[in-house]
N, C-alpha and C positions, 0 to 999 in steps of 0.2 A: 517744388524742388525735391529731387530724389535723395535717398539716403547717402549714396556714394558722393554726390555733389556736395552735400552738407558736410560730410566727413572730410572731404578734400579742402573745403574752405576753412573748416575748423583747424585742420592740421596746418594749413598755411598761416593761420592767425597765431597759433602756438609757436611755430618756428620763427615767425616774424618777431614776436615779443622776445623770445630767447636771443635771437640775433641782435636786436636793438640793445638789449641789456648788456650782452657780452661785448658788443661793439663800443658802447659808451665806456665800459670798464677798460677796454683795451686802449682807447684813445686817451684815457686819463694818464697813461704812461708816455704819451707822445711828447718829445722835447725838441727834436730836430725840425719837426714840422707838425702843425696841428692835425694833419691827415695821415701821418706815417708813424707807426708805433712798432717797437721791437717785440711787444707782447700783443698778439692778435688772435684770440680764440675763435672769432667768427669763421675763419677759413676752415678750421677743422669741423665746426658745427655744420657748415654748409655742405661740405663734402660728405660727411656721415649721413646727413639728412637725404641728400640726393641718392646715395648708394642704398639706403634703407627703404625710402619711400618712392623713389623714382623721380622722373623729371617733372611730375605734377606739382612739386613743391618749389620749383625754380622761381615762381613769382615772389614768394616770400623772401628769397635770398636777394633778388634785385631790389625789392621795395625796402627791405631792412637796411641794405647798404646805402640806399638813397636817403632814407630818414636820418641815419646815423651821421652821415656827412653833412647833410643840409642843416642839421641842428648843432653842428660843431664848428665848421668853418666852410667857406666857399659859397658859391651861388648855385642856383638850380641847375645850370648847365654843367658846372664842374661836378656836382653831385650825381647827375645822370651819367656822366662819363665814368666816374669812379664806380658807380653801381653796375654799369655795364661790364667793366673790367672784373669786378668781384664775382658777378654772376657767370661770366664767360669762364673765369678761372675754375669755378666749381663744376661747370658742365664739361669742360675739357678733361679735368681730372677724373670725373665720373666715367666718361666715355672710355678713356684709356684704361682705367682699372677694370671696367666691365669687359672690354674687348680683349685685353691681354693678361689680366691678373686675377681672374676668378671672382670679380665683383666684390660684394660685401664679405666674402670669405677669403679675402686677399691674404689674411694673416695665418691661414692654415698651413702654409709652407714657407720655407726659407726663401725660395724663389719668388714667392708672392711679396715678401717683405722687401726684397731687393727692387722689384718692379714698382711697388708702392713708393719707395724712396725716390726712384727715378721719375715716375710719371706724376705723382701727386705732390711730393715734397719739393722737387727741383723744377720740373718743366712747367706744370700748370700754374705754379705760383709766379712764374716769370710773366705770365699773361697779365695778371692783375697789377703787378709792380710796374710793368712797362706802360700799360694804358693809364693807370692811376697817376703816376709821376708826370707823364706827358700831359695829362689833363690839367693838373694843378699848375704846371709850368706855363702852359699856354694861357691859362686863366689868370696868370699873374700872382698866384699864391706861393710860388717858389721861384728862386733865381736859377738861371741856367747853369751857373757854376756849382749849384748845390744838387744838380740832377742825380749824379751817381751816388752821392752819400745818402740822399733820401731813398733812391731806388734800392740800395743795399739794405737799408733799415726795413723798408716795406717788404722786400723779398724774404729776408730772414724772419721777419715777424709772421708772415703768412706761412712760411715753411714750418716754423715752430707750432703754429696752430694745427697744421695737418699731422705733424709727427707726434705731438703730445695729446691733443684733444680727440682727433678722429679715431685712433685705435681704441681709446677708452669707450667711446660711444658705439663703435661697430661691434666690439667684442661683448660688451655688457648687454647690448640690445638683443643679442641672439638668445640669451637665457639669463634672466635676472637672478635666478636661484643660485645659491652657493652651496655646492656639495662638499661639506667638510666633515671628515671623521672627527668625532668628539675627542679622540686621542690627539688630534692635531690642533685643537683650539688653543692650547697653551703655547704650542709652537707658533701659531699665527699671531697671538697676542705679543709674545716676546719679539717676534720678527718686526712687527710694525712699530712697537715701542722702540726697538733698536734703531730702526730707520729714522724715527723722529728725533731721538736723542743724538745720534751721530750727525744727522743733517744740521741740527741746531748747533752742536759744538763746532762744526766746520764753518757754518755761515755766520756764527758769532765772531769768528776770527780766532778762536782758541787754537784750533788745528786747521790752518787755512789750506787744506788740500781737498779740493772738491771731489776728486775721483775716488776718494775713500768710501763714498756712498755706494759705489757700483757693486762691490762684493755682496753687500746685504741685499741689494736689488736682485742679484743673480740667485742668491739663496731663496728669496721669496718666489722668484719666477720658477725655480726648480720644484718647490713644494706646492705652490698654489697656482701655477699656470699663468695663462695670459691675463686673467682677471686680476690676479695678485700683482703682476708686472705693471699693468696700466694704473691700478690704484696707487701703487707705490710711487709711480712717476708723478701723479697729481700731488701727493703729500709732499714730495721733495720740491716740486715746483712752487707750491704755495709758500713753504718755509724759506726757500732760497730767494724768491722774489721779495718777500717781506724784508729780510735782512739786507739784501742788496740795495733796496730803495732807502734803507736807513743808514747806508754808508758802511755796512759791515760785510765781512766775508771776503773770499779770495778774488771776487770780481768787482769789488767796490772801489778799488784804487785807481781806476781809469780816469782820464781827464774829464770825462763827462758821464752823466747818468746814462745817456743813450748808448755809449760805448760799453759801459758796464752791463747794461741789459742785453746788448748784442752778444757779448761773450757768455753771459749766463744762458741766453737762448740756445747758443751752440752747444753748451754743456748739457742742457736739458734734452736737446735732440739726440745727442750721443747716448745719454742715460736711457732715454725711452727706447731707442733702437736696440741697445745692448740688452736691456731687460726683456724686451719683446722677442728678440732673437733667441735668447736662452730659454724662454718659456716655450716658444714654438719648437725648438730643438728637443726639449724635454718631452713635449707632447708627442712629437714624431717618434722619439725613441720608445716611449711607452706604448704607442700604437703598434710600432714594429714588434716590440716584445710580445704584446698581446696577440698579434697576428701570428707570430712564430709559434707561440705556445698553442694557439688554436690549431694551426696547421700540424704541429707535432702530435696533438691529441687526436686529430682526425686521421693522420697517417698511422698512428698506433692502433686506432680503432679499426682502420681498414686492414692493416696487416693481421690483426687478430682474427678478423672475419674471413680472411682468405684461407681456403682449404689447402691450397698448395704451399709447399715449403718455399721460403725465400731466404737466400743467403747473399749478403753483399760482402765483398772483400776489397782490400786495398791492392796496390800494385805488386805486393809480394805474396798475395794469396792468403793473407790473414783476415779473419772474419771481423767485420765492422758492424754488421747488423744481421739479426735473424728474427723471424716471426714465431708466434706461438706454435704454428703447425710444424715448423722445423723441429722445435724442442720436443714435441709430442712424438713425432716419427722417429727421432734419433735417440730419445731418452736422456738427452743432456739438458741442463738448465741454460738459460740465456747467459748467465754469468760464467758458466763453464766453457761456453763456446766463444764468446767475444775475446778477440785478441789471439786466438789459436789459429794455427795453419790448417786450412781445410784438409789438405792431403794427410796431415798427421792425425787429426782428431776424428775424421770421417773416412774409414777405409773403404775402398771401392774394389769390387771383384767382378770377374767375368762369369760366363755361364758355367764354367767348370770349377768355380770357386778359387781360381787363381787371383792373387792380389795384383791389381793393375799398378805398375810402377809409376812413380811421380812424373817422369818425363812423358809418360803415355796418357796421363790424366787429361780429360778435356779442359780442365781449368788451366793447366800448364800451357796447353796449346793456344787457348784464347789469350792469355796474358802475353804470349810470345808473338802471335800473329795479328792480334787485334781484330779477329774475325769471329762472328757469332757461330756457335755450334749448337745444333739440336740433336740429341742422342736418341738411340733406339732402345729396345728392351734387352739389350745385351749387357747392360751394366746393373750392378747391384750395390746398394749401400749396406754397411754393417753398423748396427746401432750400438749404443753403449753396453747393452746387455747381450751383445753378440748375435742379435737376430738379423738375419740376412733377408733383404726384400728388394724386389726389382723396382727400378725407377726409370722414368723418362724425364728429361729435363732440357731446358734451354739455357745456355750460357751466353750472356751478352757482355761485350767489353764496355767499360765506361771510358770514353775518350775525351780528354781535355787538352786543347792546344796541340792536337795531333799526337798526343802520347796516351798510352793506356794507363789509367790511374786506378783501375779497379775492375771488378766484374759484378754483375747481378745474375744470380742463378735462381730459376724457378723450377722446382721439381715436384713430382707426384709419385706416391706409392702406388704401384700397379699390381699389388698382390691380389686384390679382389677382381680386377679386370682380367688378370691372367687366369685366375681360377674359373671365371665365367667362360673365357675363351677355351680353356682346356675341357670344360664340361661340354661346351658346344661342339668342339672338335671330336670328342669321344662319341657324342651322339651321332654326328655326321658319319664318322667312321663305322659305327655300328649299323646305322641305317644303310649306308652304302654297301657294306658287306652283305647285308641281308637282301638287298635289291639286286646285287650283281648276278647271283645264280639264276633267279627267275628270268631276268632280262636277257641273260646269255641264252637261256633255253628258248625264249620267245624269238630271239634273233635267228637261232639255228632252225627252229621249226618253220618260221616264216620263209627263210631262204630255201628250205627243202620243198615247201609248198610251191613257191615261185618257180623252182626248177622242175616241177612235175613229179617229184619223188612219191607223192601221194595220189597220183593220177591227175587227169585233166580237171580243170575248174573253169567255170564260166568267165567270159570276158568282163562281165560286170564286177567280178571280184579282183581283177588284176590291179586296178588303180588303188582301191582300198588297201590291198595287201602291200603294195609298194609304199604307200604312205605309212603303214605300220612298220615296215622295214626301216624307212628313213627316220621315223620318230624313235624307234628302238635304238638305232645307231647313235642318235643324238643323246638319248638318255644314258646309254652306256658310256659315251664320252664324258658326260657330266659326272657320272658315278666315278669314273677313273680319275677325273680331275679332283673330285672331292677326296678321294682316297690319297691322291698325291699330296694335296694340301694337308690332310690329317697326318700323313707320315712325316712330312717335312716339319711340321710344328711339334711333332712328338720326337723328332730326331731319329726316325726309323728308316729313312731313305738311305740306301747304301750307294756309295760311289766307288767306281773302279777306274780311277784315273790312269791314263797311259799316254804315251807320246803319239799324237795324231797329226797327219798332214791335213791342215785345214782346207786346202783346195779340194781334196777328195771328198771330204765331208759335205762341203757346199755343193759339189757336183751331184752327189747322191740325192741331196734334198731337192735341188732344182729339177733333176730328172723325174722325181716322184710327183712334182707339182706342175710339170709342163702341160699335162693334159688339161688340168683345170684352168690354167692360164690361157691356153689356146681356145677353149670353149668360150671364154669371156672376151677374146680378142686382145688379150694383154700379152705383151712381149716381155720375157725375162731377159734382161741384158746384164751379162756378167763379165766384168773385166778379168783379165788373166790373173788368176789367184797366185800369190807367191808360194813358193815351196817352203813354207815355214811350219815348223813343228810346234804344236801347242800341247800343253799337258792338261788333259781333261777327260771326263767320262764320255765315251763315244755316244751312247744312247741318249744321255742327257743333252749333249751338244746338238745332236740331230733334232731332239724334241724342241729345243729353244729356237733353232734356225727354222724348223718347219713351221712353228707357230708364228714367227715374225714375218716370214715370206708369205705364208698363207694369208695372214692379215692384210699384207700389202696388196695381194691379188684381190682379196675379198672386197676391199674398199676402193679399188681402181676399176673404172668402167672402160677406159681406153687409155692407151699410152704404154708406158714401160715401167717395169720394176727393175731398178738398177742395184747391183750388188758390187761393192768395192771393199778392199781391205787396206789397212794402214798399220804399220808397226810403229809404236812409240814407246821407247823404254823397254820394259819387260812385259808389255802387253801387246797383243794383236787385237785390233778392233775391226769388226765386220760392220759395214754400213748398209742398211736396206733402205733404199730411196724410192718412194712411189709418187705417182702423179694423181693421187686419188682425191677424196673429198676433204681430207685434212681434219684437224681437230680444233674446236673452238677454244679460245684462251681460258675460259672459266672451267673447261673440262680437263685441262692438262694435269692438274694436281690430283685428279681421281683415277688417272690411267692405270696405275699399278696397284689399285686397291682390289679387294676380293669382291666378286660378283658385280663388277662395274661394267656395264654395257653403255658405251658412250654414243656410238654412231648407229648401231644396228637398227633400233626402233625409229630413230629420227630419219634415217635415210632409206628405210625399207629394205635393209639388208637381212640376210639370214641371221637369226638369233644365235648367239654362242652361249658359253657358260659364264662369261665374265670373269674367268679364272686364268685365262691363258697368259696374259702379261704378268699377272701376279706370280704364277708358277715359274714362268721363264726367268723373271728377275731373281726369284729365290734360288733357282737352280744355278744360275750364273754366279751369284754371290758365293754359293757353297763351293763352286769350282775355282774361286779366286778372281772372278771377273765381275761383270755387271751388265745390266740392260737398262738403257735410258733413252729418252726422247731428245734428239738433238734440236730439231725445230719442226714446226708444223704451222700451216696457215690454212684457214678455212677456204676450201675450193682449190687449193694449189698443191696439196700433197703433204707428205710427212717424211721425216728421216729418223730412223731408229738406229741405235748402235748396240753392239753385243761384243764385249771384250772377254778375252781369255788369256791366261798367263803363257808366255812363250817358254819353250824348253831351254833351260840354261845349259849351253854346250861348253861352258868354260871348263 
């Protein structure tokens, strides 16, 4: 015999003995019929045993019920029938609780208590009552007219066993240790002494109001949890049963002992469920508070560790939360910032140190529009000690039920990054200036050699010299782009805006690029341009258009490059539409960055500087317009747009 088999047999024997002892004790209270008692602990013992140990202990339940009934009243046949009903009752209750109510942990939630009451206390007990009463009636041990009165006693007795006994066994079986703070021992002693005294007074009939016991049970459940609640129920049940059987207390005045015990059992059921519910509620609240505290500590730790500043506001723009990084950057303490209006306590300036008005602040726009805003390096925050520093930030609205209820801002001090960029730009500018002179000389000398100004040269030198000329032109173009970028970032590019007919500018650019397009077999298709005046710098406008149209030709092998114009409001937009290789989705966000070559290397195209679109966009913005990608699909072409302000003729 294996160890597991031996343990299972031993476990069944122990449960069998307990079941028999409790069953004999329960039937000692039977009065309406020898087999039906209003006090029936075995039901709760059976359910708890099955939930704790599993279906392997089912034989002890069946055999225990059989022995109890055979040694009390009835025949072997009726005892088998009753045992079958008692066993099936336990199996049904166990299955339903395991399936729908978290098994032996059924009392960990209020929903579990409700399901336990329905499945175990009400439904499964009907199985035993129905089979048992039917068995003794057919066996001649009960009259047909007594069926329902016996059935009700049987059912309520089983119900009481499940509601009073099962919770005690299930809860205490999980952990027999009692974790009590020594400071609470006095409270525990007073509470249980109070329960005993109050219960005794009530059931002696001095103050015959049974439900006065419940407040003390709630008190114990709150302080000592589920174990305290179930233990209190047992204390009250023992005292109440004792005095009721001796004709004392609020339930002893009924015509029969059975009716008194039925009313007492209903009271104990209510008492047990009330105490257990309050204990579970208290446990749930404590767990929730602990979880919230833990989450709060984790959130605070996370906020402290984040290097970016974080500011949360309500729907009026008043600060509700800041992290440590915000306080360090702005020089304010958390207490000084909370409750203050962002626009009042944190001034914002533009590049020229002009204070940005409240209605123009990104925060105001987000609260009004409910749309996210990501800013550029054109905003500056001013700290408490009047230090001005550049910031980039993202402002996101907090929306609840379709309404903006606040914002979350994440910002970063860009002082160091800007210093690094400035140093890099100065280096590029210096190197570009130093390279420009020798490269111009190389270009000039190479051109003169190719023209024969220095005499004839061998045919073998022609191709290398042409390669030198092409490479020199490319390098000079790169140097000029680098200088343009450096000037733009340093604010040294000058603009001479004037009124221009956009049609003439487009014609000029198209004419200059027609030869290149024809060599590639690409047709430039231009709709009739409107006679609209735009206010812009002519050279810069030509540079932007030249770059956009040249790119369209460069990345189109066959087909057309279409140019259209559209007036919308105070802006004129030029659309450049090609049928070229297109741009992959993951590359679109890199289009307007510095030194970004998206398609050239991938598609075998001539390499550029990677600065054209960056410069074009920067120039357009400086002139009051913009350059952006409308759409692009890999293998199907792209559409770019270039806008400029229209001359106000009012």
